[in-house]
C-alpha positions in Angstrom: -0.1 0.0 0.1 3.1 2.3 0.3 4.3 1.9 -2.8 0.7 3.1 -4.6 0.7 5.8 -2.3 4.3 7.3 -3.2 3.2 8.0 -7.2 0.5 10.0 -5.7 2.4 12.0 -3.5 4.9 12.8 -6.3 2.1 13.8 -8.6 0.5 16.1 -5.7 3.5 17.7 -5.1 4.2 18.4 -8.9 0.8 19.5 -8.8 1.7 22.2 -6.1 4.8 23.5 -7.7 2.6 24.0 -11.4 0.0 25.9 -8.9 2.5 28.1 -7.4 4.4 28.7 -10.4 2.2 28.9 -13.2 0.6 32.1 -12.5 4.2 34.1 -11.9 4.7 32.8 -15.8 1.5 34.0 -16.9 1.8 37.7 -15.1 4.1 38.6 -18.1 3.5 42.4 -19.4 1.3 43.0 -22.6 2.3 41.8 -25.9 4.4 44.4 -27.8 2.6 46.4 -31.0 3.0 44.8 -34.4 5.3 46.4 -36.4 2.9 46.2 -39.2 -1.0 45.8 -39.5 -0.7 44.4 -43.1 -1.8 47.2 -45.1 2.1 47.7 -46.1 2.0 43.9 -47.3 -1.1 44.7 -49.4 -0.1 47.2 -51.0 3.7 45.7 -52.2 1.4 42.7 -53.6 -1.1 45.3 -55.5 2.2 46.9 -56.8 3.3 43.6 -57.8 0.0 42.7 -59.7 -0.1 46.0 -61.4 3.5 45.5 -62.9 2.6 42.0 -63.7 -0.7 43.3 -65.6 1.4 46.2 -67.3 4.1 43.8 -68.5 1.4 41.3 -69.8 -0.3 44.1 -71.5 3.0 45.3 -73.5 3.4 42.0 -74.3 0.1 40.8 -75.4 -0.5 43.9 -77.3 2.0 43.5 -80.3 0.6 40.3 -80.8 -2.7 41.5 -81.0 -2.0 44.3 -83.4 -0.3 42.1 -85.8 -3.0 39.7 -85.9 -5.5 39.2 -88.8 -8.4 39.8 -87.0 -10.3 42.6 -87.2 -12.2 43.2 -83.9 -13.2 46.7 -84.1 
């Protein structure tokens, strides 16, 4: 019976230690403010997409102008 109480005592001591030290770990200061709110990333993606559209326009336009099909 004494052997059965030893693991229970170890678990109780471990639970007591965790209960004492966990509030100290959780009582940290507030998190720092983010350095970017995401708008600069969105703006960068928008610029890249506009640049891709511009390049594709200038690559496709000569092919369209030299085609024998008259659309308008």
